[in-house]
PyMOL Python script that loads the backbone (N, CA, C, O; Angstrom):
from pymol import cmd

cmd.read_pdbstr("""\
ATOM      1  N   MET A   1     -39.565  -7.238  27.530  1.00  0.00           N
ATOM      2  CA  MET A   1     -39.926  -8.258  26.780  1.00  0.00           C
ATOM      3  C   MET A   1     -39.622  -8.414  25.316  1.00  0.00           C
ATOM      4  O   MET A   1     -40.117  -7.615  24.521  1.00  0.00           O
ATOM      5  N   GLY A   2     -38.813  -9.424  24.890  1.00  0.00           N
ATOM      6  CA  GLY A   2     -38.618  -9.331  23.712  1.00  0.00           C
ATOM      7  C   GLY A   2     -39.650 -10.030  22.749  1.00  0.00           C
ATOM      8  O   GLY A   2     -40.535 -10.758  23.200  1.00  0.00           O
ATOM      9  N   SER A   3     -39.489  -9.758  21.300  1.00  0.00           N
ATOM     10  CA  SER A   3     -40.424 -10.561  20.508  1.00  0.00           C
ATOM     11  C   SER A   3     -40.365 -12.289  20.684  1.00  0.00           C
ATOM     12  O   SER A   3     -41.313 -13.009  20.371  1.00  0.00           O
ATOM     13  N   ALA A   4     -39.299 -12.705  21.144  1.00  0.00           N
ATOM     14  CA  ALA A   4     -38.974 -14.080  20.889  1.00  0.00           C
ATOM     15  C   ALA A   4     -39.625 -14.657  21.955  1.00  0.00           C
ATOM     16  O   ALA A   4     -39.988 -15.830  21.867  1.00  0.00           O
ATOM     17  N   THR A   5     -39.897 -13.796  23.283  1.00  0.00           N
ATOM     18  CA  THR A   5     -40.628 -14.159  24.365  1.00  0.00           C
ATOM     19  C   THR A   5     -41.905 -14.091  24.909  1.00  0.00           C
ATOM     20  O   THR A   5     -42.491 -14.647  25.838  1.00  0.00           O
ATOM     21  N   PHE A   6     -42.187 -13.209  24.028  1.00  0.00           N
ATOM     22  CA  PHE A   6     -43.857 -13.054  23.349  1.00  0.00           C
ATOM     23  C   PHE A   6     -44.037 -13.757  22.896  1.00  0.00           C
ATOM     24  O   PHE A   6     -44.943 -14.399  23.427  1.00  0.00           O
ATOM     25  N   LEU A   7     -43.475 -14.403  21.549  1.00  0.00           N
ATOM     26  CA  LEU A   7     -44.361 -15.366  21.111  1.00  0.00           C
ATOM     27  C   LEU A   7     -44.428 -16.899  21.895  1.00  0.00           C
ATOM     28  O   LEU A   7     -45.404 -17.649  21.844  1.00  0.00           O
ATOM     29  N   GLU A   8     -42.977 -17.213  22.729  1.00  0.00           N
ATOM     30  CA  GLU A   8     -42.796 -18.110  23.539  1.00  0.00           C
ATOM     31  C   GLU A   8     -44.238 -18.083  24.547  1.00  0.00           C
ATOM     32  O   GLU A   8     -44.797 -19.180  24.541  1.00  0.00           O
ATOM     33  N   VAL A   9     -44.828 -17.187  25.275  1.00  0.00           N
ATOM     34  CA  VAL A   9     -45.585 -16.889  26.167  1.00  0.00           C
ATOM     35  C   VAL A   9     -47.023 -17.174  25.725  1.00  0.00           C
ATOM     36  O   VAL A   9     -47.919 -17.669  26.409  1.00  0.00           O
ATOM     37  N   VAL A  10     -47.079 -16.700  24.245  1.00  0.00           N
ATOM     38  CA  VAL A  10     -48.595 -16.938  23.317  1.00  0.00           C
ATOM     39  C   VAL A  10     -48.746 -18.280  23.164  1.00  0.00           C
ATOM     40  O   VAL A  10     -49.881 -18.752  23.111  1.00  0.00           O
ATOM     41  N   LEU A  11     -47.561 -19.124  23.066  1.00  0.00           N
ATOM     42  CA  LEU A  11     -47.457 -20.453  22.844  1.00  0.00           C
ATOM     43  C   LEU A  11     -47.499 -21.330  23.911  1.00  0.00           C
ATOM     44  O   LEU A  11     -47.838 -22.486  23.660  1.00  0.00           O
ATOM     45  N   ALA A  12     -47.157 -20.951  25.333  1.00  0.00           N
ATOM     46  CA  ALA A  12     -47.358 -21.463  26.367  1.00  0.00           C
ATOM     47  C   ALA A  12     -48.719 -21.318  26.954  1.00  0.00           C
ATOM     48  O   ALA A  12     -49.197 -22.031  27.836  1.00  0.00           O
ATOM     49  N   ILE A  13     -49.268 -20.344  26.380  1.00  0.00           N
ATOM     50  CA  ILE A  13     -50.871 -20.453  27.080  1.00  0.00           C
ATOM     51  C   ILE A  13     -51.491 -21.316  26.035  1.00  0.00           C
ATOM     52  O   ILE A  13     -52.066 -22.314  26.469  1.00  0.00           O
ATOM     53  N   LEU A  14     -51.490 -21.117  24.629  1.00  0.00           N
ATOM     54  CA  LEU A  14     -52.209 -21.906  23.616  1.00  0.00           C
ATOM     55  C   LEU A  14     -51.740 -23.901  24.053  1.00  0.00           C
ATOM     56  O   LEU A  14     -52.496 -24.815  24.381  1.00  0.00           O
ATOM     57  N   LEU A  15     -50.421 -23.894  23.877  1.00  0.00           N
ATOM     58  CA  LEU A  15     -50.114 -25.552  24.064  1.00  0.00           C
ATOM     59  C   LEU A  15     -48.699 -25.078  24.766  1.00  0.00           C
ATOM     60  O   LEU A  15     -47.656 -24.715  24.223  1.00  0.00           O
ATOM     61  N   PRO A  16     -49.101 -25.240  26.486  1.00  0.00           N
ATOM     62  CA  PRO A  16     -47.850 -24.917  27.123  1.00  0.00           C
ATOM     63  C   PRO A  16     -46.275 -25.824  27.203  1.00  0.00           C
ATOM     64  O   PRO A  16     -45.251 -25.281  27.618  1.00  0.00           O
ATOM     65  N   PRO A  17     -46.317 -27.140  26.771  1.00  0.00           N
ATOM     66  CA  PRO A  17     -45.492 -27.810  26.594  1.00  0.00           C
ATOM     67  C   PRO A  17     -44.188 -27.642  25.048  1.00  0.00           C
ATOM     68  O   PRO A  17     -43.086 -28.157  24.857  1.00  0.00           O
ATOM     69  N   LEU A  18     -45.040 -26.673  24.225  1.00  0.00           N
ATOM     70  CA  LEU A  18     -44.084 -26.547  23.109  1.00  0.00           C
ATOM     71  C   LEU A  18     -43.662 -25.190  23.545  1.00  0.00           C
ATOM     72  O   LEU A  18     -42.609 -24.858  23.001  1.00  0.00           O
ATOM     73  N   GLY A  19     -44.155 -24.299  24.357  1.00  0.00           N
ATOM     74  CA  GLY A  19     -43.313 -23.099  24.666  1.00  0.00           C
ATOM     75  C   GLY A  19     -42.170 -23.492  25.534  1.00  0.00           C
ATOM     76  O   GLY A  19     -41.064 -23.088  25.175  1.00  0.00           O
ATOM     77  N   VAL A  20     -42.233 -24.085  26.425  1.00  0.00           N
ATOM     78  CA  VAL A  20     -41.101 -24.662  27.206  1.00  0.00           C
ATOM     79  C   VAL A  20     -40.243 -25.447  26.387  1.00  0.00           C
ATOM     80  O   VAL A  20     -39.049 -25.361  26.676  1.00  0.00           O
ATOM     81  N   PHE A  21     -40.531 -26.149  25.493  1.00  0.00           N
ATOM     82  CA  PHE A  21     -39.841 -26.938  24.323  1.00  0.00           C
ATOM     83  C   PHE A  21     -38.809 -25.826  23.781  1.00  0.00           C
ATOM     84  O   PHE A  21     -37.581 -25.853  23.873  1.00  0.00           O
ATOM     85  N   LEU A  22     -39.553 -24.929  23.246  1.00  0.00           N
ATOM     86  CA  LEU A  22     -38.520 -23.819  22.312  1.00  0.00           C
ATOM     87  C   LEU A  22     -37.636 -23.024  23.275  1.00  0.00           C
ATOM     88  O   LEU A  22     -36.723 -22.411  22.722  1.00  0.00           O
ATOM     89  N   ARG A  23     -37.708 -22.928  24.374  1.00  0.00           N
ATOM     90  CA  ARG A  23     -36.551 -22.469  25.030  1.00  0.00           C
ATOM     91  C   ARG A  23     -35.468 -23.321  25.755  1.00  0.00           C
ATOM     92  O   ARG A  23     -34.311 -23.001  26.028  1.00  0.00           O
ATOM     93  N   TYR A  24     -36.267 -24.730  26.048  1.00  0.00           N
ATOM     94  CA  TYR A  24     -35.359 -25.458  26.939  1.00  0.00           C
ATOM     95  C   TYR A  24     -35.064 -26.726  26.292  1.00  0.00           C
ATOM     96  O   TYR A  24     -34.223 -27.433  26.846  1.00  0.00           O
ATOM     97  N   GLY A  25     -35.552 -27.103  25.323  1.00  0.00           N
ATOM     98  CA  GLY A  25     -35.625 -28.986  24.576  1.00  0.00           C
ATOM     99  C   GLY A  25     -36.132 -29.309  25.375  1.00  0.00           C
ATOM    100  O   GLY A  25     -36.972 -28.709  26.046  1.00  0.00           O
ATOM    101  N   CYS A  26     -35.538 -30.831  25.531  1.00  0.00           N
ATOM    102  CA  CYS A  26     -35.987 -31.859  25.914  1.00  0.00           C
ATOM    103  C   CYS A  26     -35.517 -31.735  27.738  1.00  0.00           C
ATOM    104  O   CYS A  26     -35.502 -32.747  28.439  1.00  0.00           O
ATOM    105  N   GLY A  27     -35.276 -30.794  28.114  1.00  0.00           N
ATOM    106  CA  GLY A  27     -34.537 -30.473  29.493  1.00  0.00           C
ATOM    107  C   GLY A  27     -35.936 -30.946  30.539  1.00  0.00           C
ATOM    108  O   GLY A  27     -37.042 -31.300  30.130  1.00  0.00           O
ATOM    109  N   VAL A  28     -35.472 -30.819  32.034  1.00  0.00           N
ATOM    110  CA  VAL A  28     -36.485 -31.133  32.767  1.00  0.00           C
ATOM    111  C   VAL A  28     -37.274 -30.226  33.001  1.00  0.00           C
ATOM    112  O   VAL A  28     -38.145 -30.531  33.816  1.00  0.00           O
ATOM    113  N   GLU A  29     -37.327 -28.892  32.473  1.00  0.00           N
ATOM    114  CA  GLU A  29     -38.423 -28.241  32.264  1.00  0.00           C
ATOM    115  C   GLU A  29     -39.656 -28.582  31.753  1.00  0.00           C
ATOM    116  O   GLU A  29     -40.778 -28.463  32.245  1.00  0.00           O
ATOM    117  N   PHE A  30     -39.097 -29.251  30.151  1.00  0.00           N
ATOM    118  CA  PHE A  30     -39.953 -29.652  29.794  1.00  0.00           C
ATOM    119  C   PHE A  30     -41.015 -30.889  30.051  1.00  0.00           C
ATOM    120  O   PHE A  30     -42.220 -30.896  29.799  1.00  0.00           O
ATOM    121  N   TRP A  31     -40.239 -31.888  30.603  1.00  0.00           N
ATOM    122  CA  TRP A  31     -40.852 -32.741  30.776  1.00  0.00           C
ATOM    123  C   TRP A  31     -41.978 -32.394  32.375  1.00  0.00           C
ATOM    124  O   TRP A  31     -43.175 -32.662  32.479  1.00  0.00           O
ATOM    125  N   ILE A  32     -41.147 -31.794  33.340  1.00  0.00           N
ATOM    126  CA  ILE A  32     -42.300 -31.220  34.382  1.00  0.00           C
ATOM    127  C   ILE A  32     -43.779 -30.860  33.636  1.00  0.00           C
ATOM    128  O   ILE A  32     -44.846 -31.461  33.758  1.00  0.00           O
ATOM    129  N   ASP A  33     -43.442 -29.592  32.768  1.00  0.00           N
ATOM    130  CA  ASP A  33     -44.687 -29.315  32.350  1.00  0.00           C
ATOM    131  C   ASP A  33     -45.483 -29.791  31.588  1.00  0.00           C
ATOM    132  O   ASP A  33     -46.636 -29.360  31.557  1.00  0.00           O
ATOM    133  N   LEU A  34     -45.011 -30.928  30.681  1.00  0.00           N
ATOM    134  CA  LEU A  34     -46.002 -31.905  29.900  1.00  0.00           C
ATOM    135  C   LEU A  34     -46.617 -32.547  31.204  1.00  0.00           C
ATOM    136  O   LEU A  34     -47.847 -32.575  31.217  1.00  0.00           O
ATOM    137  N   LEU A  35     -46.026 -33.018  32.200  1.00  0.00           N
ATOM    138  CA  LEU A  35     -46.508 -33.952  33.223  1.00  0.00           C
ATOM    139  C   LEU A  35     -47.545 -33.149  33.778  1.00  0.00           C
ATOM    140  O   LEU A  35     -48.518 -33.757  34.223  1.00  0.00           O
ATOM    141  N   LEU A  36     -47.532 -31.649  33.854  1.00  0.00           N
ATOM    142  CA  LEU A  36     -48.497 -30.837  34.747  1.00  0.00           C
ATOM    143  C   LEU A  36     -49.853 -30.671  33.850  1.00  0.00           C
ATOM    144  O   LEU A  36     -51.014 -30.707  34.259  1.00  0.00           O
ATOM    145  N   THR A  37     -49.189 -30.399  31.947  1.00  0.00           N
ATOM    146  CA  THR A  37     -50.128 -30.173  31.400  1.00  0.00           C
ATOM    147  C   THR A  37     -51.199 -31.598  31.245  1.00  0.00           C
ATOM    148  O   THR A  37     -52.384 -31.316  31.064  1.00  0.00           O
ATOM    149  N   ILE A  38     -50.927 -32.720  31.291  1.00  0.00           N
ATOM    150  CA  ILE A  38     -51.587 -33.829  31.446  1.00  0.00           C
ATOM    151  C   ILE A  38     -52.317 -33.820  32.313  1.00  0.00           C
ATOM    152  O   ILE A  38     -53.489 -33.946  31.958  1.00  0.00           O
ATOM    153  N   LEU A  39     -52.109 -33.698  33.613  1.00  0.00           N
ATOM    154  CA  LEU A  39     -52.675 -33.932  35.002  1.00  0.00           C
ATOM    155  C   LEU A  39     -53.780 -32.622  34.933  1.00  0.00           C
ATOM    156  O   LEU A  39     -54.838 -32.778  35.542  1.00  0.00           O
ATOM    157  N   GLY A  40     -53.553 -31.334  34.203  1.00  0.00           N
ATOM    158  CA  GLY A  40     -54.308 -30.461  34.237  1.00  0.00           C
ATOM    159  C   GLY A  40     -53.935 -29.367  33.155  1.00  0.00           C
ATOM    160  O   GLY A  40     -52.713 -29.218  33.117  1.00  0.00           O
ATOM    161  N   TYR A  41     -54.550 -28.633  32.348  1.00  0.00           N
ATOM    162  CA  TYR A  41     -54.136 -27.445  31.331  1.00  0.00           C
ATOM    163  C   TYR A  41     -53.953 -26.575  32.054  1.00  0.00           C
ATOM    164  O   TYR A  41     -52.978 -25.930  31.668  1.00  0.00           O
ATOM    165  N   ILE A  42     -54.648 -25.938  33.498  1.00  0.00           N
ATOM    166  CA  ILE A  42     -54.186 -24.967  33.629  1.00  0.00           C
ATOM    167  C   ILE A  42     -52.727 -24.838  34.521  1.00  0.00           C
ATOM    168  O   ILE A  42     -51.855 -24.003  34.277  1.00  0.00           O
ATOM    169  N   PRO A  43     -52.674 -25.761  35.503  1.00  0.00           N
ATOM    170  CA  PRO A  43     -50.910 -26.086  35.880  1.00  0.00           C
ATOM    171  C   PRO A  43     -50.250 -25.834  35.162  1.00  0.00           C
ATOM    172  O   PRO A  43     -49.355 -25.015  35.369  1.00  0.00           O
ATOM    173  N   GLY A  44     -50.447 -26.513  33.887  1.00  0.00           N
ATOM    174  CA  GLY A  44     -49.552 -26.252  32.664  1.00  0.00           C
ATOM    175  C   GLY A  44     -48.931 -25.406  32.155  1.00  0.00           C
ATOM    176  O   GLY A  44     -47.732 -25.342  31.881  1.00  0.00           O
ATOM    177  N   ILE A  45     -50.142 -24.383  31.942  1.00  0.00           N
ATOM    178  CA  ILE A  45     -50.003 -23.120  31.755  1.00  0.00           C
ATOM    179  C   ILE A  45     -49.041 -21.966  32.671  1.00  0.00           C
ATOM    180  O   ILE A  45     -48.210 -21.134  32.306  1.00  0.00           O
ATOM    181  N   ILE A  46     -49.545 -22.322  33.939  1.00  0.00           N
ATOM    182  CA  ILE A  46     -48.852 -21.592  34.796  1.00  0.00           C
ATOM    183  C   ILE A  46     -47.623 -21.786  35.005  1.00  0.00           C
ATOM    184  O   ILE A  46     -46.907 -20.847  35.352  1.00  0.00           O
ATOM    185  N   TYR A  47     -47.032 -23.312  34.800  1.00  0.00           N
ATOM    186  CA  TYR A  47     -45.861 -23.632  34.991  1.00  0.00           C
ATOM    187  C   TYR A  47     -44.927 -23.035  33.964  1.00  0.00           C
ATOM    188  O   TYR A  47     -43.890 -22.397  34.141  1.00  0.00           O
ATOM    189  N   ALA A  48     -45.630 -23.448  32.683  1.00  0.00           N
ATOM    190  CA  ALA A  48     -44.884 -22.752  31.599  1.00  0.00           C
ATOM    191  C   ALA A  48     -44.547 -21.318  31.481  1.00  0.00           C
ATOM    192  O   ALA A  48     -43.472 -20.967  30.996  1.00  0.00           O
ATOM    193  N   ILE A  49     -45.571 -20.343  31.978  1.00  0.00           N
ATOM    194  CA  ILE A  49     -45.445 -18.593  32.396  1.00  0.00           C
ATOM    195  C   ILE A  49     -44.117 -18.573  32.890  1.00  0.00           C
ATOM    196  O   ILE A  49     -43.100 -18.082  32.399  1.00  0.00           O
ATOM    197  N   TYR A  50     -44.345 -19.334  34.186  1.00  0.00           N
ATOM    198  CA  TYR A  50     -43.227 -18.913  35.546  1.00  0.00           C
ATOM    199  C   TYR A  50     -41.893 -19.310  34.867  1.00  0.00           C
ATOM    200  O   TYR A  50     -40.868 -18.633  34.943  1.00  0.00           O
ATOM    201  N   VAL A  51     -42.012 -20.450  34.212  1.00  0.00           N
ATOM    202  CA  VAL A  51     -40.395 -20.644  33.426  1.00  0.00           C
ATOM    203  C   VAL A  51     -40.131 -19.941  32.346  1.00  0.00           C
ATOM    204  O   VAL A  51     -38.941 -19.661  32.207  1.00  0.00           O
ATOM    205  N   LEU A  52     -40.884 -19.551  31.507  1.00  0.00           N
ATOM    206  CA  LEU A  52     -40.769 -18.368  30.473  1.00  0.00           C
ATOM    207  C   LEU A  52     -40.465 -17.146  30.922  1.00  0.00           C
ATOM    208  O   LEU A  52     -39.596 -16.589  30.251  1.00  0.00           O
ATOM    209  N   VAL A  53     -40.880 -16.545  31.818  1.00  0.00           N
ATOM    210  CA  VAL A  53     -40.802 -15.368  32.251  1.00  0.00           C
ATOM    211  C   VAL A  53     -39.492 -15.187  33.534  1.00  0.00           C
ATOM    212  O   VAL A  53     -38.811 -14.164  33.454  1.00  0.00           O
ATOM    213  N   ALA A  54     -39.267 -15.916  34.365  1.00  0.00           N
ATOM    214  CA  ALA A  54     -38.957 -15.814  35.521  1.00  0.00           C
ATOM    215  C   ALA A  54     -36.883 -16.146  34.823  1.00  0.00           C
ATOM    216  O   ALA A  54     -35.954 -16.160  35.631  1.00  0.00           O
TER     217      ALA A  54
END
""", "prot")
cmd.dss("prot")
cmd.show_as("cartoon", "prot")
cmd.util.cbc("prot")
cmd.orient("prot")
């Protein structure tokens, strides 16, 4: 796990859409994560970490 990935995971915990945006831009992953974060903060975090680590 590189330092860039570590920073993205930390941002994904604090503000999930931002961590995903840094890696994928305004792609489908970002919009799914934004929707999940709006519906519930924890699902947004789980999806963001899944997308960034997998």
